[in-house]
MIVEX-773214 format. One line per field, with one value per residue (C-alpha): x, y, z; residue in one letter; residue number from 1. Coordinates in Angstrom, 1 decimal. Example, Ala and Ser with C-alpha at 12.3 -4.5 7.8 and 13.67 -1.06 7.14 Angstrom:
# MIVEX-773214
u <- 12.3,13.7;
v <- -4.5,-1.1;
w <- 7.8,7.1;
residuo <- a,s;
num <- 1,2;
//
This chain:
# MIVEX-773214
u <- -37.3,-37.3,-36.1,-33.2,-34.3,-35.4,-34.1,-37.3,-40.2,-38.0,-34.7,-36.6,-36.5,-32.9,-30.7,-30.2,-27.1,-26.0,-23.7,-23.9,-22.3,-19.0,-15.9,-12.6,-10.4,-7.6,-4.0,-1.1,1.3,4.7,6.9,9.9,9.1,8.5,4.8,3.0,3.3,6.7,7.0,7.8,11.3,10.6,12.0,11.3,10.5,7.5,6.9,6.4,4.2,2.0,0.7,-0.3,-4.6,-7.1,-8.9,-12.1,-13.5,-14.4,-11.2,-8.5,-6.6,-2.9,-0.2,1.0,-1.9,-3.3,-3.5,-3.3,-6.6,-8.0,-5.3,-5.2,-2.1,-0.2,-1.4,0.1,3.2,3.5,2.8,5.5,8.2,7.3,6.8,10.2,7.9,8.4,5.7,4.9,4.5,1.8,0.0,0.4,-0.8,-4.0,-5.2,-5.5,-7.8,-9.6,-8.9,-7.9,-11.3,-12.5,-16.1,-17.1,-16.2,-18.4,-16.4,-16.0,-17.1,-14.1,-14.5,-12.0,-11.9,-10.5,-8.2,-5.7,-8.6,-7.1,-9.5,-11.4,-14.0,-15.5,-16.3,-17.7,-20.2,-21.4,-24.9,-26.0,-24.1,-25.0,-23.8,-25.1,-27.5,-25.7,-27.8,-30.5,-33.8,-32.1,-29.7,-29.9,-28.1,-24.6,-22.2,-23.7,-23.0,-19.4,-16.7,-13.6,-10.7,-7.5,-4.4,-5.5,-9.0,-7.7,-5.1,-6.8,-5.6,-2.0,-1.9,-3.5,-0.2,1.8,0.3,-1.1,-4.2,-7.5,-9.3,-12.1,-9.8,-8.5,-11.7,-13.1,-10.4,-8.7,-5.5,-4.8,-6.3,-3.0,-1.1,-1.7,-1.2,2.5,3.2,1.6,3.7,6.7,6.0,5.6,9.0,10.9,9.4,10.9,14.4,14.4,13.6,15.4,14.9,14.5,14.2,10.1,11.0,12.6,9.4,7.4,6.7,5.9,3.1,2.0,1.5,-0.7,-3.0,-3.9,-3.8,-2.8,-2.5,0.8,-0.9,-3.1,-0.6,1.5,-1.2,-2.1,1.7,2.3,-1.2,0.1,3.7,1.7,0.0,3.0,4.7,1.5,0.9,-2.5,-4.9,-8.2,-10.6,-11.7,-15.4,-14.8,-13.2,-9.6,-7.3,-4.3,-1.8,0.4,3.2,4.4,7.4,10.0,10.8,11.4,9.9,12.0,10.0,12.0,11.0,7.8,9.4,9.6,6.0,6.1,2.0,0.8,0.7,-2.1,-2.1,-5.0,-6.0,-7.1,-6.1,-8.9,-10.0,-8.5,-5.8,-2.6,-1.5,-4.6,-3.5,-6.6,-7.4,-9.5,-12.1,-14.3,-18.5,-19.3,-21.3,-22.8,-26.4,-27.4,-30.7,-33.9,-32.9,-31.1,-28.5,-26.2,-25.0,-24.5,-25.3,-22.0,-22.7,-20.5,-20.5,-19.8,-20.5,-23.6,-24.9,-23.6,-22.0,-24.2,-24.0,-21.8,-23.7,-22.7,-23.7,-23.1,-22.6,-25.1,-22.4,-19.0,-16.2,-15.7,-19.3,-19.6,-16.9,-18.6,-21.5,-20.4,-19.2,-22.4,-23.8,-27.7,-27.2,-27.0,-23.6,-21.7,-18.5,-16.7,-16.2,-14.0,-12.8,-13.2,-10.2,-7.6,-9.4,-8.6,-10.6,-11.6,-13.4,-16.0,-17.7,-15.9,-17.4,-18.6,-21.0,-24.2,-24.2,-27.3,-26.9,-29.5,-32.6,-34.2,-32.9,-32.4,-30.2,-28.0,-28.0,-26.4,-24.0,-21.3,-21.9,-19.5,-20.2,-18.7,-18.2,-20.2,-23.9,-26.5,-28.3,-25.9,-24.0,-20.8,-18.1,-16.4,-12.7,-10.8,-8.6,-11.9,-13.6,-9.7,-9.8,-13.3,-13.0,-10.0,-11.5,-14.3,-12.6,-10.7,-14.3,-15.9,-12.8,-13.1,-16.6,-17.2,-19.1,-20.0,-18.9,-22.2,-25.2,-27.3,-24.4,-23.2,-26.2,-26.6,-28.4,-31.0,-31.3,-32.0,-35.9,-38.5,-39.1,-43.2,-45.5,-45.2,-41.4,-41.0,-41.5,-39.1,-36.2,-32.9,-31.7,-28.2,-25.3,-27.4,-27.5,-24.4,-22.8,-20.2,-21.1,-19.5,-15.9,-16.2,-16.9,-14.2,-12.0,-13.4,-12.4,-16.0,-16.9,-20.6,-20.1,-22.1,-22.5,-25.5,-27.7,-31.6,-31.7,-30.4,-30.7,-33.9,-32.2,-30.1,-27.7,-28.0,-24.9,-25.1,-22.4,-21.8,-20.0,-23.3,-25.6,-26.6,-30.4,-31.8,-33.5,-34.6,-33.9,-30.5,-28.9,-31.9,-32.0,-30.3,-33.6,-37.0,-39.1,-41.4,-38.6,-37.2,-37.7,-37.6,-34.7,-33.8,-30.4,-27.5,-26.9,-24.6,-22.6,-25.2,-25.5,-29.3,-32.0,-35.5,-38.4,-41.3,-45.1,-44.9,-41.6,-41.6,-39.6,-42.6,-44.5,-45.4,-42.9,-43.8,-45.8,-44.3,-47.3,-44.7,-41.9,-44.5,-48.0,-50.9,-51.1,-47.4,-46.7,-42.9,-40.9,-38.0,-36.9,-33.5,-34.7,-37.2,-36.1,-39.6,-39.0,-35.5,-32.5,-28.8,-25.7,-25.2,-28.9,-30.3,-33.7,-36.1,-37.0,-40.4,-40.3,-38.1,-39.7,-37.1,-34.8,-36.9,-36.3,-38.7,-38.1,-40.4,-40.6,-42.9,-45.2,-45.4,-43.2,-41.3,-39.1,-36.0,-34.1,-31.9,-30.8,-28.4,-25.8,-25.5,-26.8,-27.9,-28.2,-26.1,-27.6,-26.7,-27.6,-29.5,-32.0,-35.1,-38.0,-41.7,-45.2,-46.2,-48.3,-51.7,-51.2,-52.3,-49.7,-47.3,-46.5,-43.2,-41.4,-39.1,-37.3,-37.2,-37.9,-39.0,-42.4,-44.2,-43.7,-39.7,-40.0,-39.4,-42.2,-40.3,-39.4,-42.5,-43.3,-42.2,-44.9,-44.7,-45.9,-45.8,-45.0,-48.0,-46.7,-48.6,-46.5,-48.7,-48.9,-46.6,-44.3,-40.4,-37.6,-33.6,-32.8,-30.2,-29.8,-31.6,-32.3,-31.8,-35.2,-33.7,-34.0,-31.5,-33.1,-31.0,-32.9,-31.0,-27.2,-26.0,-25.1,-25.5,-29.0,-28.9,-30.0,-30.7,-33.5,-33.7,-36.8,-37.9,-39.2,-37.0,-37.4,-35.0,-34.0,-35.0,-34.6,-38.2,-37.4,-35.1,-35.0,-34.4,-37.3,-37.8,-40.2,-41.2,-39.9,-43.1,-44.6,-42.8,-40.7,-37.1,-36.4,-32.3,-31.1,-30.9,-27.9;
v <- -22.8,-24.5,-22.6,-23.3,-24.1,-26.6,-28.4,-30.5,-32.4,-35.5,-34.2,-31.5,-34.2,-34.3,-33.0,-29.3,-28.0,-31.2,-33.2,-36.8,-40.2,-42.0,-41.5,-40.7,-44.1,-42.0,-43.9,-43.3,-42.7,-43.9,-44.1,-46.7,-46.8,-50.4,-51.2,-51.4,-53.8,-53.2,-52.1,-48.7,-48.5,-48.5,-50.5,-53.9,-53.6,-51.4,-53.6,-56.3,-54.3,-53.5,-57.1,-57.5,-56.8,-56.9,-60.1,-58.2,-57.4,-53.5,-51.4,-53.7,-51.3,-52.2,-52.1,-48.8,-47.2,-47.8,-45.2,-42.5,-42.4,-39.5,-37.1,-36.4,-34.7,-37.4,-39.6,-37.6,-37.2,-41.1,-42.0,-39.7,-40.6,-44.2,-43.8,-41.3,-38.6,-34.9,-34.1,-31.0,-32.6,-35.0,-32.6,-30.4,-33.5,-34.1,-30.2,-30.2,-33.1,-33.3,-30.2,-33.3,-34.0,-37.5,-37.3,-40.2,-42.8,-41.3,-41.5,-38.5,-38.5,-40.1,-42.8,-41.3,-42.2,-40.5,-37.9,-38.6,-39.4,-42.8,-43.9,-47.4,-46.6,-50.2,-50.0,-46.5,-47.4,-50.6,-50.5,-54.0,-55.7,-53.3,-50.1,-47.0,-45.3,-43.1,-40.3,-38.3,-39.6,-41.3,-43.9,-45.6,-42.6,-44.4,-43.6,-42.8,-45.6,-46.5,-47.3,-46.9,-49.0,-47.2,-46.9,-43.4,-44.8,-47.7,-46.3,-48.0,-51.4,-50.1,-48.9,-52.1,-54.0,-51.0,-51.7,-54.9,-52.9,-54.1,-51.8,-51.3,-50.4,-47.9,-46.3,-45.7,-45.4,-42.1,-42.9,-45.9,-44.0,-41.5,-44.4,-45.6,-42.4,-41.8,-45.0,-44.4,-41.4,-43.0,-45.7,-42.9,-41.5,-44.7,-45.4,-42.1,-43.2,-40.5,-42.7,-41.3,-37.7,-35.6,-32.0,-31.5,-29.9,-33.2,-34.8,-32.7,-35.9,-38.0,-35.3,-34.7,-38.2,-38.2,-36.0,-39.1,-36.8,-38.1,-34.8,-33.3,-29.7,-31.2,-32.9,-29.5,-27.3,-29.4,-29.9,-25.8,-26.1,-28.5,-26.5,-23.1,-24.3,-25.4,-22.2,-20.4,-23.1,-23.7,-24.6,-26.0,-27.9,-31.1,-32.5,-34.5,-32.1,-32.6,-29.4,-30.2,-27.4,-27.3,-24.7,-22.7,-24.3,-22.3,-24.8,-24.8,-27.3,-28.9,-29.0,-31.2,-34.4,-34.0,-34.9,-38.6,-39.3,-39.7,-37.8,-36.8,-33.3,-31.3,-29.7,-27.8,-25.8,-22.8,-21.4,-22.0,-18.9,-20.1,-19.0,-20.1,-22.0,-24.1,-26.1,-26.2,-28.4,-27.1,-29.8,-28.0,-28.9,-28.9,-26.6,-28.3,-28.5,-31.9,-31.6,-30.3,-27.1,-28.0,-27.7,-27.6,-28.0,-24.1,-20.8,-18.5,-14.7,-11.8,-11.5,-9.0,-6.3,-8.2,-9.0,-8.5,-11.6,-11.4,-14.6,-17.6,-20.8,-24.0,-27.2,-31.0,-33.1,-36.1,-38.6,-39.1,-36.7,-38.6,-39.0,-35.8,-35.1,-37.3,-35.6,-32.0,-33.8,-34.7,-32.1,-33.2,-32.9,-29.9,-27.7,-26.1,-23.8,-25.6,-29.4,-29.5,-33.4,-34.1,-36.5,-33.5,-30.3,-31.0,-28.3,-28.4,-25.9,-26.3,-23.5,-19.4,-17.8,-15.5,-17.8,-19.2,-22.6,-24.6,-25.5,-23.4,-24.3,-21.0,-19.1,-15.9,-17.2,-19.0,-15.5,-13.9,-17.0,-18.8,-22.6,-24.5,-28.6,-30.3,-34.0,-35.2,-36.0,-33.5,-36.5,-39.0,-37.2,-38.0,-34.8,-32.3,-32.6,-29.5,-29.1,-29.0,-26.5,-24.3,-24.6,-23.8,-20.8,-19.9,-20.2,-18.4,-15.0,-15.0,-15.1,-12.5,-10.2,-10.8,-9.9,-7.5,-10.5,-9.1,-11.9,-12.2,-15.0,-13.1,-13.4,-16.8,-19.2,-22.8,-24.3,-24.9,-20.9,-20.5,-20.0,-21.8,-19.1,-19.8,-22.0,-25.0,-24.8,-24.6,-27.9,-29.4,-27.1,-28.9,-28.4,-29.2,-28.7,-29.6,-29.0,-30.4,-28.0,-26.2,-22.6,-20.9,-22.3,-22.1,-18.2,-18.3,-19.4,-16.9,-14.1,-13.1,-14.9,-14.3,-11.6,-9.6,-6.0,-4.9,-5.3,-5.9,-2.5,-1.5,-4.5,-5.5,-8.5,-11.4,-13.5,-17.2,-18.7,-22.1,-23.7,-26.9,-28.8,-28.7,-27.9,-31.6,-31.8,-35.4,-35.5,-38.6,-40.1,-39.4,-42.9,-45.0,-42.8,-39.6,-37.8,-35.5,-36.5,-38.7,-41.2,-44.0,-45.4,-42.8,-43.5,-41.7,-39.8,-39.6,-36.2,-34.8,-31.3,-29.2,-25.3,-25.8,-25.1,-25.6,-23.3,-23.7,-21.9,-21.6,-20.9,-24.4,-27.4,-29.8,-26.8,-28.3,-26.8,-24.0,-24.4,-24.3,-24.3,-24.0,-27.1,-29.5,-29.1,-29.2,-28.4,-27.1,-29.1,-29.4,-32.2,-33.2,-34.8,-33.8,-32.9,-30.4,-27.1,-26.0,-24.6,-24.9,-21.6,-21.7,-20.2,-16.9,-16.1,-12.9,-12.7,-9.4,-10.4,-10.5,-11.1,-12.0,-14.6,-15.6,-17.8,-18.0,-15.4,-15.5,-14.1,-13.8,-16.1,-17.4,-14.9,-16.6,-16.1,-18.8,-19.2,-21.2,-21.9,-18.9,-18.6,-15.4,-18.1,-20.3,-17.8,-19.6,-16.3,-12.9,-9.3,-7.5,-4.2,-4.8,-2.9,-4.3,-4.4,-3.6,-3.6,-0.3,1.5,0.8,-2.3,-5.6,-7.8,-7.8,-10.4,-12.2,-13.7,-16.4,-13.9,-10.1,-9.9,-7.1,-5.9,-6.7,-3.4,-4.0,-6.8,-6.5,-7.5,-10.7,-11.5,-13.5,-12.0,-13.7,-13.0,-11.7,-14.8,-14.2,-17.6,-19.5,-17.4,-14.4,-11.2,-10.1,-6.4,-5.6,-8.3,-7.7,-9.4,-8.6,-6.6,-8.5,-6.7,-4.1,-6.5,-5.8,-6.2,-8.5,-11.4,-13.2,-14.7,-17.5,-19.9,-20.4,-22.0,-18.8,-16.1,-13.6,-13.8,-13.6,-10.1,-9.0,-7.3,-4.7,-3.3,-0.1,-1.9,-2.3,-5.2,-5.9,-9.5,-10.5,-13.6,-14.5,-18.2,-20.7,-19.5,-15.4,-14.0,-10.9,-8.4,-5.0,-1.9,-0.4,-2.3,-2.0,0.6,0.0,0.4,1.4,-0.2,2.1,4.1;
w <- 20.6,24.2,26.6,28.3,32.1,32.4,29.4,28.7,30.8,30.3,31.9,34.2,37.0,36.3,39.2,37.4,38.7,40.7,38.9,40.0,39.6,40.5,42.4,41.1,40.6,41.7,42.5,44.2,41.2,42.2,38.8,39.8,43.7,45.3,45.4,49.0,51.2,53.0,56.7,57.0,59.0,62.4,65.8,65.6,68.8,67.7,64.7,67.2,69.4,66.7,65.9,69.3,68.4,71.4,71.2,72.3,68.8,70.2,69.5,68.6,69.9,70.1,73.3,71.4,71.1,74.7,77.4,74.6,73.1,76.2,74.5,71.1,71.5,72.9,70.6,67.5,69.5,70.2,66.7,65.7,68.0,66.5,62.7,62.9,61.2,61.9,64.5,62.8,59.7,61.6,62.9,59.6,57.4,59.8,60.1,56.5,56.1,59.3,61.2,63.7,63.9,64.6,63.2,65.7,63.1,60.1,57.0,54.3,51.1,50.1,52.5,54.9,58.4,61.7,62.3,59.5,57.0,56.4,53.4,53.0,50.8,50.5,53.9,53.8,50.5,52.1,53.6,55.0,52.2,49.1,47.6,48.8,47.1,44.3,42.9,44.4,42.0,39.5,40.9,37.8,35.7,34.4,36.5,39.4,41.6,40.7,43.6,43.0,44.0,43.7,46.3,47.0,48.6,50.3,52.6,55.8,54.2,54.1,57.2,58.9,57.1,58.3,61.7,62.4,63.6,62.1,59.4,62.1,64.6,62.4,61.5,65.0,67.6,67.1,68.8,66.4,63.5,63.9,64.2,61.0,59.3,60.6,59.6,56.1,55.5,57.0,53.9,51.1,52.8,52.6,49.0,47.6,49.8,52.2,55.2,58.0,57.5,60.6,58.9,58.0,54.9,53.5,53.8,51.0,48.5,51.3,52.2,48.5,48.2,51.2,49.5,47.0,44.1,40.7,39.1,40.2,40.7,43.4,45.4,45.0,46.4,49.1,50.0,49.8,52.1,55.2,54.8,54.9,58.3,59.8,59.5,60.9,63.5,64.9,68.2,68.4,70.4,68.3,68.0,70.9,72.9,72.4,72.6,70.3,69.5,66.4,67.2,64.6,63.1,60.3,57.6,54.0,51.9,49.4,46.4,44.5,46.1,44.0,41.2,42.4,43.0,38.7,38.8,35.9,34.5,33.7,30.5,29.4,26.2,28.4,31.1,33.9,35.9,39.4,41.8,40.6,43.5,43.6,40.4,38.7,35.5,32.7,31.3,29.2,29.2,25.6,23.4,20.4,19.2,18.7,16.2,16.4,16.9,20.6,22.0,25.4,28.0,28.8,27.1,25.9,27.1,27.7,31.8,33.3,30.2,29.8,32.6,36.3,38.2,41.4,43.4,43.8,44.5,46.4,45.3,46.8,43.8,44.9,43.8,43.1,41.3,38.7,37.6,38.1,35.5,33.0,33.2,32.7,29.3,28.4,25.7,26.6,30.5,32.3,33.7,36.0,36.2,38.7,40.5,43.9,44.2,48.4,48.9,47.9,47.0,43.4,41.1,37.4,35.4,32.9,31.9,31.6,34.6,31.3,30.2,31.7,33.1,33.8,37.5,39.7,38.3,38.4,35.1,36.6,38.9,36.5,34.0,37.3,39.0,39.1,39.7,42.5,42.6,45.6,45.8,48.7,49.8,51.4,53.2,54.0,57.1,55.2,56.0,53.6,54.0,55.0,52.0,49.8,52.0,51.7,48.3,47.7,50.2,47.9,44.4,46.0,47.4,43.7,41.9,44.8,43.9,40.1,40.1,43.1,45.0,48.8,51.2,52.9,52.3,50.3,47.3,48.4,48.5,48.7,46.0,49.0,49.1,45.3,45.2,42.2,39.7,39.6,41.6,40.4,40.6,44.4,45.1,43.0,43.9,45.4,48.6,48.6,50.3,53.2,56.8,57.4,55.1,57.8,56.8,59.7,59.2,55.1,56.1,58.4,55.5,53.3,55.7,56.7,59.8,60.8,64.1,66.0,65.4,67.3,70.2,71.4,71.2,68.2,66.0,64.4,63.0,63.6,62.4,62.7,63.9,66.4,67.9,65.4,68.4,70.4,67.8,66.5,65.1,64.6,60.8,59.3,55.7,56.0,54.9,53.3,50.4,50.0,47.8,48.2,51.4,49.2,48.6,50.6,54.0,57.2,58.9,62.1,61.1,64.0,65.9,63.6,64.0,61.7,60.2,60.6,62.8,63.1,63.9,65.7,66.0,69.9,72.2,73.0,71.5,71.2,69.7,65.5,62.8,60.6,57.4,53.8,51.2,48.6,49.7,51.1,48.9,49.5,53.4,53.9,56.7,57.5,58.6,59.8,56.8,56.4,52.6,53.8,54.2,54.5,58.6,58.6,59.1,58.5,59.8,58.3,57.0,58.5,59.5,61.3,64.6,65.7,69.2,72.2,75.2,77.8,76.1,72.6,69.8,66.9,63.6,60.6,58.3,55.1,56.4,59.9,63.4,63.6,67.1,67.9,71.4,71.9,75.6,76.4,77.8,74.8,72.0,68.3,66.8,67.4,67.1,63.9,61.9,58.6,56.6,56.7,54.1,54.9,53.1,52.6,54.9,54.1,52.4,53.6,52.2,49.2,46.9,46.8,43.0,42.9,39.8,39.0,35.4,33.4,33.0,30.0,27.8,28.4,26.0,21.9,19.8,18.6,22.1,24.2,27.5,30.7,32.7,36.5,38.2,42.2,44.6,46.6,49.8,51.7,53.3,55.6,56.6,60.1,59.2,58.2,56.2,55.7,52.6,50.6,47.5,44.7,42.1,38.7,36.6,33.7,31.5,29.3,26.1,24.5,23.0,19.9,19.4,17.6,20.6,18.1,18.3,22.4,24.5,28.1,28.1,30.8,32.4,34.7,37.5,40.6,43.0,46.8,47.4,50.6,53.0,53.2,54.4,53.9,50.2,49.3,47.1,45.4,45.8,43.6,45.5,44.6,47.4,50.5,52.1,53.7,57.3,57.8,60.9,64.1,64.9;
residuo <- m,r,r,k,f,p,r,n,p,g,r,a,s,l,r,v,g,v,a,t,a,a,v,a,a,a,a,l,a,m,s,g,v,p,a,a,g,a,r,a,a,v,p,s,s,a,a,q,q,g,g,q,t,s,q,s,g,q,s,g,q,s,s,t,t,a,g,v,s,a,s,r,q,a,a,f,a,q,a,a,r,e,y,a,v,p,l,p,v,l,l,g,v,s,y,l,e,t,r,w,d,a,h,h,g,r,p,s,m,a,g,g,y,g,p,m,h,l,t,d,l,a,a,a,t,a,q,g,g,t,p,a,p,g,e,r,g,d,p,a,r,p,g,a,t,g,v,p,s,g,p,a,f,r,t,a,d,l,a,a,r,l,t,g,e,r,k,a,t,l,r,t,d,p,a,a,n,i,r,g,g,a,a,v,l,a,e,y,q,r,r,l,g,g,a,g,a,t,d,p,g,d,w,y,g,a,v,a,a,y,s,g,a,t,e,q,s,a,a,r,a,f,a,d,d,v,y,a,q,i,r,t,g,a,s,r,a,t,d,d,g,q,r,v,t,l,a,p,t,a,v,r,a,d,r,t,w,l,r,k,l,g,l,r,t,v,t,t,e,q,a,p,e,c,p,a,d,l,g,c,e,w,i,p,a,p,y,e,e,f,g,d,g,d,y,g,n,h,d,l,a,d,r,p,n,s,q,k,v,r,y,i,v,i,h,s,t,e,g,s,y,a,g,t,i,n,l,v,q,d,p,t,y,v,s,w,h,y,t,l,r,d,s,d,g,h,i,a,q,h,v,p,t,k,d,v,a,w,h,a,g,n,w,y,v,n,a,k,s,i,g,l,e,h,e,g,y,a,a,r,g,d,w,f,t,e,v,m,y,r,n,s,a,s,l,v,r,y,l,a,a,k,y,d,i,p,l,d,r,q,h,i,l,g,h,d,n,v,p,g,i,t,p,a,n,v,a,g,m,h,w,d,p,g,p,y,w,d,w,a,h,y,f,e,l,l,g,a,p,f,t,q,n,a,t,a,a,g,g,g,a,v,t,i,k,p,n,p,a,t,n,r,p,v,f,t,h,c,e,d,q,p,g,p,p,s,e,g,r,p,r,r,c,r,a,w,p,s,s,a,l,l,l,h,t,e,p,r,q,d,a,p,l,l,k,d,v,g,s,n,p,p,d,g,a,s,t,t,n,v,a,d,i,g,s,r,v,s,t,g,q,q,y,a,v,a,e,v,r,g,d,w,t,a,i,w,y,l,g,q,k,g,w,f,f,n,p,a,d,a,p,r,a,v,w,t,k,a,t,l,v,k,p,k,q,g,r,a,s,v,q,i,y,g,r,a,y,p,e,a,a,a,y,p,s,d,v,p,v,q,p,l,v,p,l,q,y,s,w,p,a,g,q,a,y,v,l,g,m,e,a,d,a,e,y,y,r,a,v,t,f,d,p,a,d,h,q,v,i,r,g,q,l,r,y,y,q,v,q,f,g,h,r,i,g,y,v,l,a,d,d,v,d,l,v,p,p,a,g;
num <- 1,2,3,4,5,6,7,8,9,10,11,12,13,14,15,16,17,18,19,20,21,22,23,24,25,26,27,28,29,30,31,32,33,34,35,36,37,38,39,40,41,42,43,44,45,46,47,48,49,50,51,52,53,54,55,56,57,58,59,60,61,62,63,64,65,66,67,68,69,70,71,72,73,74,75,76,77,78,79,80,81,82,83,84,85,86,87,88,89,90,91,92,93,94,95,96,97,98,99,100,101,102,103,104,105,106,107,108,109,110,111,112,113,114,115,116,117,118,119,120,121,122,123,124,125,126,127,128,129,130,131,132,133,134,135,136,137,138,139,140,141,142,143,144,145,146,147,148,149,150,151,152,153,154,155,156,157,158,159,160,161,162,163,164,165,166,167,168,169,170,171,172,173,174,175,176,177,178,179,180,181,182,183,184,185,186,187,188,189,190,191,192,193,194,195,196,197,198,199,200,201,202,203,204,205,206,207,208,209,210,211,212,213,214,215,216,217,218,219,220,221,222,223,224,225,226,227,228,229,230,231,232,233,234,235,236,237,238,239,240,241,242,243,244,245,246,247,248,249,250,251,252,253,254,255,256,257,258,259,260,261,262,263,264,265,266,267,268,269,270,271,272,273,274,275,276,277,278,279,280,281,282,283,284,285,286,287,288,289,290,291,292,293,294,295,296,297,298,299,300,301,302,303,304,305,306,307,308,309,310,311,312,313,314,315,316,317,318,319,320,321,322,323,324,325,326,327,328,329,330,331,332,333,334,335,336,337,338,339,340,341,342,343,344,345,346,347,348,349,350,351,352,353,354,355,356,357,358,359,360,361,362,363,364,365,366,367,368,369,370,371,372,373,374,375,376,377,378,379,380,381,382,383,384,385,386,387,388,389,390,391,392,393,394,395,396,397,398,399,400,401,402,403,404,405,406,407,408,409,410,411,412,413,414,415,416,417,418,419,420,421,422,423,424,425,426,427,428,429,430,431,432,433,434,435,436,437,438,439,440,441,442,443,444,445,446,447,448,449,450,451,452,453,454,455,456,457,458,459,460,461,462,463,464,465,466,467,468,469,470,471,472,473,474,475,476,477,478,479,480,481,482,483,484,485,486,487,488,489,490,491,492,493,494,495,496,497,498,499,500,501,502,503,504,505,506,507,508,509,510,511,512,513,514,515,516,517,518,519,520,521,522,523,524,525,526,527,528,529,530,531,532,533,534,535,536,537,538,539,540,541,542,543,544,545,546,547,548,549,550,551,552,553,554,555,556,557,558,559,560,561,562,563,564,565,566,567,568,569,570,571,572,573,574,575,576,577,578,579,580,581,582,583,584,585,586,587,588,589,590,591,592,593,594,595,596,597,598,599,600,601,602,603,604,605,606,607,608,609,610,611,612,613,614,615,616,617,618,619,620,621,622,623,624,625,626,627,628,629,630,631,632,633,634,635,636,637,638,639,640,641,642,643,644,645,646,647,648,649,650,651,652,653,654,655,656,657,658,659,660,661,662,663,664,665,666,667,668,669,670,671,672,673,674,675,676,677,678,679;
//
């Protein structure tokens, strides 16, 4: 019988654990409410001003927004006055969508632009007049590239009608975008019969409608988060240096407005494993036989009674929410536990967390992990919405508490951190969520920010922590084809904020990158391709320091010394207390593994032995790597449809997990010594 990962040679090339497909056709359902088109109630003079657009073709900025683009705070205040939207509501909605960032005119995965996340998905997905490629490596798979057409993905159209601004201006000019968002909020409030309301709490329905959600629970969760933010307040500098403040405001949200939206009420046969206030949905992945003894698309288990859940793996879908949902319901495809929608943060659960989903490309990790797919692309430079980051963090906190999973980068992994199981599998491992996932902000939302807890004298290790506002490495292959390095035409990416740092062989910017013989066979030469993780570290990862020379720091990485620029006045890493792992005295080198399987003697006579195959890397004496955890020597034998035949095989071998390169690895405890942090 075939092992469950990979499924078979014909499906091995499919994205295992990275759902792909077409965007959700979410419509703004407002039963019994007049259709869009009527202008929001504003003074007639404002309406006249709104139609005076620039003839230059550059900004198209109206007289209403002229002169305020230099101040984001002033733009919010002016738009709130013009469209009679309570300022805390306008600021709160924008914060939940974008944290007031403009993203330099780039769209989110949901096709949203600017501080108010006005959506124009048709523009976001067009490249030279053709649809953007959908699925990494398999763009022709059904449902991979469909573009939705619902109102929730065309709010820029509504904003243009209401303000007289050009859509291009609404997408690229932050002040015009804020004005457009205010107009849309006011229009939603008018349709609900609440025009003129001055109490921020009476705007609950309009706020919920702004989410674009079609499910009542998702809209409610978004609105609740907005009002919670209004109560607590916020202040930050945006991605383009604008200081914006939302003063804490006491407000009582009136949820009765929600009923007027006429949104779908989600009913499920099984309660999702999810915080109650997130309004998660149960959309089950099938567990079915389909001939020749084969079955899909996950395995039944009894975790944590059978095995501990040690990891949560973060993925990006490389396609749309709707197509992702379609794929996870295919018994012949693969599976993951949750999918998160970018536009409103809505969460659907597919596989119970006690069961094993097929998502990480590594059966050892699959058996001990929970997989979360986030709607988005690793290679396009599209950004992830704040509401999805927040809902994901809330879900991860819930799961981490349930399964006693530490909130650190040794346990909260990206798919790009999961190792190949054998040398032959390393090059084909996936690399999402990619260098544009904001790990620093994500861990702040998790309540576990990356901080310095040691000094150069007593540290011995560093936590990677570049400033995302200034850390903007330029990669290639971003927009032409979001696939492996061998696919598509090389194209220089823009200097987008990133959590990634590149490592060099010498302490200078023009020095070559390190080699990764596994990811980049045959010679190991690494590149700046956005998909190439061969010489790249990421925020929150921890490494042993090999040397410091002036403004440069060297760490041990894949058996090499890797240098990165790390000046004291603008550090890209902080000193960290960490237990280090070193080869035992007298050993010239030790082997690194992609899975921590038991020894041959542990297997029953009727179970084929899974060989202990080291990866193709060298760990020479004298080098150290940061300890992640002690890893259990286990193999989950699950090759039949009947879970009565499944068993966990446990051995006597002991392994340690280490941060060996961009991906983690496992080393036999008998081959190494642990070095506790000083002090």
